[in-house]
C-alpha positions as CSV (number, residue, x, y, z in Angstrom):
1,M,-1.5,-24.7,-38.9
2,K,-3.0,-22.8,-36.0
3,R,-3.6,-26.0,-34.2
4,S,0.1,-27.0,-34.6
5,I,1.3,-23.7,-33.3
6,F,-1.0,-24.0,-30.3
7,L,0.2,-27.5,-29.5
8,F,3.9,-26.4,-29.9
9,S,3.2,-23.5,-27.5
10,I,1.8,-25.9,-24.9
11,V,4.8,-28.1,-25.1
12,I,7.2,-25.2,-24.7
13,I,5.2,-24.0,-21.6
14,L,5.3,-27.4,-20.0
15,M,9.0,-27.8,-20.7
16,Y,9.7,-24.4,-19.1
17,T,7.4,-25.1,-16.1
18,E,9.1,-28.4,-15.4
19,K,12.5,-26.7,-15.1
20,S,11.3,-23.4,-13.5
21,Y,11.4,-22.3,-10.0
22,S,10.7,-19.1,-8.1
23,D,12.2,-17.3,-5.2
24,Y,10.0,-14.6,-3.8
25,Y,11.5,-11.5,-2.2
26,L,9.9,-8.5,-0.5
27,G,11.4,-5.3,1.1
28,P,11.8,-1.6,1.1
29,Y,13.6,0.7,-1.4
30,L,14.8,4.2,-1.5
31,S,15.1,6.3,-4.7
32,I,16.7,9.6,-5.8
33,A,16.4,11.2,-9.2
34,A,17.1,14.4,-11.1
35,G,16.1,15.5,-14.5
36,Q,13.9,17.9,-16.5
37,M,10.3,18.3,-17.4
38,T,9.6,20.1,-20.7
39,H,6.3,21.8,-21.6
40,K,5.8,22.7,-25.2
41,S,2.9,24.8,-26.2
42,S,3.1,28.2,-27.8
43,S,6.6,28.4,-26.2
44,Q,8.9,26.0,-24.5
45,Q,9.3,25.9,-20.7
46,V,11.8,23.6,-19.0
47,Y,11.5,22.7,-15.3
48,N,14.3,21.2,-13.4
49,N,13.2,18.3,-11.2
50,Y,14.8,16.9,-8.0
51,I,13.1,13.8,-6.7
52,I,13.4,11.7,-3.5
53,G,11.2,8.9,-2.2
54,G,10.8,5.2,-1.6
55,G,8.3,2.4,-1.1
56,G,8.0,-1.3,-1.4
57,I,9.6,-3.7,-3.9
58,F,8.6,-7.3,-4.8
59,Q,10.9,-9.6,-6.8
60,T,10.6,-13.1,-8.1
61,S,13.1,-15.3,-10.0
62,I,11.6,-16.8,-13.2
63,H,14.5,-19.0,-14.2
64,R,16.3,-21.9,-12.5
65,K,19.7,-20.3,-12.8
66,G,18.3,-16.9,-12.0
67,L,19.0,-15.5,-15.4
68,Y,15.6,-13.6,-15.5
69,N,13.9,-11.8,-12.7
70,Y,10.8,-9.7,-12.4
71,R,10.5,-6.9,-9.9
72,L,7.7,-4.5,-9.1
73,N,8.3,-1.1,-7.3
74,I,5.3,0.6,-5.7
75,G,6.0,3.9,-3.9
76,F,5.8,7.6,-3.6
77,E,8.2,10.5,-4.2
78,K,8.4,14.1,-3.4
79,V,9.1,16.2,-6.5
80,F,11.0,19.5,-6.1
81,M,10.9,22.1,-8.9
82,P,12.9,25.0,-7.5
83,H,13.1,27.1,-10.7
84,A,9.5,26.8,-11.7
85,S,8.8,30.2,-10.2
86,Y,10.8,31.7,-13.0
87,W,7.8,31.0,-15.2
88,G,5.4,32.6,-12.7
89,T,4.2,29.4,-11.0
90,D,5.2,27.6,-7.8
91,Y,4.8,23.8,-7.7
92,R,6.0,23.3,-4.1
93,D,3.4,20.6,-3.1
94,T,4.1,18.1,-5.9
95,V,4.0,14.3,-5.2
96,R,4.4,11.3,-7.6
97,G,3.1,7.8,-7.2
98,N,4.9,5.0,-9.0
99,F,4.1,1.6,-10.3
100,I,7.2,0.3,-12.0
101,N,7.7,-3.1,-13.7
102,T,11.2,-4.3,-14.5
103,I,12.5,-7.5,-16.2
104,S,16.2,-8.1,-15.5
105,Y,18.6,-10.3,-17.4
106,S,21.8,-11.5,-15.7
107,V,24.9,-10.7,-17.7
108,Y,27.5,-11.8,-15.0
109,K,26.5,-14.0,-12.1
110,K,28.6,-15.3,-9.2
111,R,27.7,-16.9,-6.0
112,N,27.4,-13.7,-4.0
113,Y,26.5,-11.1,-6.6
114,D,24.7,-10.7,-9.9
115,I,25.1,-7.9,-12.5
116,W,22.1,-7.4,-14.6
117,I,20.5,-5.2,-17.3
118,G,16.9,-4.8,-18.4
119,P,14.0,-2.6,-19.3
120,S,11.5,-1.1,-17.0
121,I,8.0,0.2,-17.8
122,G,6.4,2.6,-15.4
123,F,3.0,4.0,-14.7
124,H,2.9,7.1,-12.5
125,I,0.5,9.7,-11.2
126,L,1.8,13.2,-10.6
127,W,-0.3,15.6,-8.6
128,G,-0.1,18.7,-6.4
129,N,-1.0,22.3,-6.1
130,N,0.2,25.3,-8.1
131,Y,0.5,28.9,-6.9
132,T,0.5,31.6,-9.5
133,S,1.7,35.0,-8.4
134,D,0.3,38.2,-9.7
135,R,2.7,41.0,-8.6
136,K,2.1,44.7,-9.0
137,S,4.4,47.5,-7.9
138,F,4.2,51.3,-7.9
139,L,6.4,54.2,-6.8
140,N,5.6,56.2,-3.7
141,G,7.6,59.4,-3.5
142,I,8.8,60.5,0.0
143,S,10.9,63.6,0.7
144,L,13.6,62.9,3.3
145,I,16.1,65.6,4.4
146,G,16.0,67.2,1.0
147,Y,16.3,63.9,-0.9
148,S,13.6,62.1,-2.8
149,V,13.3,58.5,-1.8
150,L,11.2,56.3,-4.2
151,P,10.7,52.9,-2.6
152,Y,8.8,50.2,-4.4
153,I,5.5,49.2,-2.8
154,L,4.8,45.6,-3.8
155,T,1.4,44.1,-3.8
156,E,1.0,40.4,-4.5
157,N,-2.0,38.2,-5.3
158,I,-1.5,34.5,-5.2
159,N,-3.9,32.3,-7.2
160,Y,-4.3,28.7,-6.1
161,G,-5.0,25.7,-8.2
162,N,-4.3,22.0,-8.5
163,F,-3.1,19.7,-11.3
164,G,-2.8,16.0,-12.0
165,H,-1.0,14.0,-14.6
166,F,-0.8,10.3,-15.7
167,I,2.8,9.5,-16.8
168,F,3.9,6.5,-19.0
169,S,7.7,5.9,-18.8
170,F,10.4,3.6,-20.2
171,A,13.9,3.2,-18.8
172,P,16.9,1.0,-19.6
173,E,18.5,-0.1,-16.4
174,I,21.7,-1.6,-15.0
175,G,22.0,-3.0,-11.5
176,I,23.9,-5.3,-9.2
177,D,22.3,-7.7,-6.6
178,I,24.6,-8.5,-3.7
179,N,23.7,-11.6,-1.6
180,P,25.4,-11.4,1.8
181,T,23.1,-14.4,2.9
182,D,20.6,-16.7,1.3
183,L,17.8,-14.7,2.8
184,L,18.8,-11.1,1.8
185,I,19.6,-9.3,-1.4
186,V,21.0,-5.7,-1.4
187,S,20.2,-4.3,-4.8
188,L,21.7,-1.2,-6.4
189,E,20.2,0.0,-9.8
190,S,20.4,3.0,-12.0
191,G,19.0,4.1,-15.3
192,L,17.7,6.9,-17.5
193,R,13.9,7.3,-17.6
194,V,11.9,9.1,-20.3
195,G,8.2,9.7,-19.9
196,V,5.2,11.3,-21.5
197,H,2.6,13.2,-19.5
198,L,-1.1,12.8,-20.0
199,P,-2.8,15.6,-18.1
200,I,-6.0,14.8,-16.2
201,Y,-7.2,18.4,-16.5
202,K,-6.4,19.3,-20.1
203,S,-7.3,22.4,-22.1
204,Y,-7.2,22.8,-25.8
205,S,-4.0,24.9,-25.6
206,Y,-2.1,22.6,-23.2
207,G,0.5,21.4,-25.7
208,R,2.9,18.6,-25.0
209,L,4.6,17.7,-21.7
210,Y,7.4,15.1,-21.4
211,R,10.3,14.4,-19.0
212,Y,13.6,12.6,-18.7
213,E,15.5,11.9,-15.5
214,G,18.4,9.9,-14.2
215,F,17.7,7.8,-11.1
216,F,19.3,5.6,-8.5
217,N,17.6,3.0,-6.3
218,L,18.8,1.1,-3.2
219,S,16.7,-1.9,-2.2
220,F,16.8,-4.4,0.6
221,L,15.0,-7.7,-0.4
222,F,14.2,-10.4,2.1
223,R,13.3,-13.9,0.8
224,I,9.8,-14.7,1.9
225,S,9.2,-18.0,0.0
226,K,10.8,-20.5,-2.3
227,E,9.2,-22.9,-4.7
228,E,11.0,-25.4,-6.9
229,N,9.9,-28.0,-9.3
230,A,12.4,-30.8,-10.0
């Protein structure tokens, strides 16, 4: 039985290979995203995220009619968490590296454009510095023209540290590829990404950290090679 399944698999692969062809594309992409990162330990803390970045994208067609494509995004993003200071910590130097794999399936294809959907699986590294503020204030009484003025004297100690997270993410995506020429694809894609953080430096009381974000990518893909098997 196992031998029959193996032989059948070989036949299917040979049939597919005979009819397959590949176009190889390479180019830059830009990305923007917004979402939230939630930290659950003894209490729940929510950090708003605003993200901008870019990198390089590689795409190859894996079907003669272009019904399936594989694309790989490798890049870096700057992560802004403007409201994190509400929880007493500033994450101003946060950066994220991305390694994102997407399989797209064409749902509506014409000569000059292609609308597609598909899943993406991402592997990310988030790292940066955190600054924790320890503020103390006291009253200092001053007599001025018969009135008592009590200004607050503020002292602040800033504690410095660093952090790093591995992130595994999944996202359903929808996109459109526009072909103004045979050598160029202008690609627009959007989706909703959910991810789980695995901290590199973890304490027993760390709790759980996960995220979700909506994103939008703009890519310019230039054909670098074409292979076809008749």
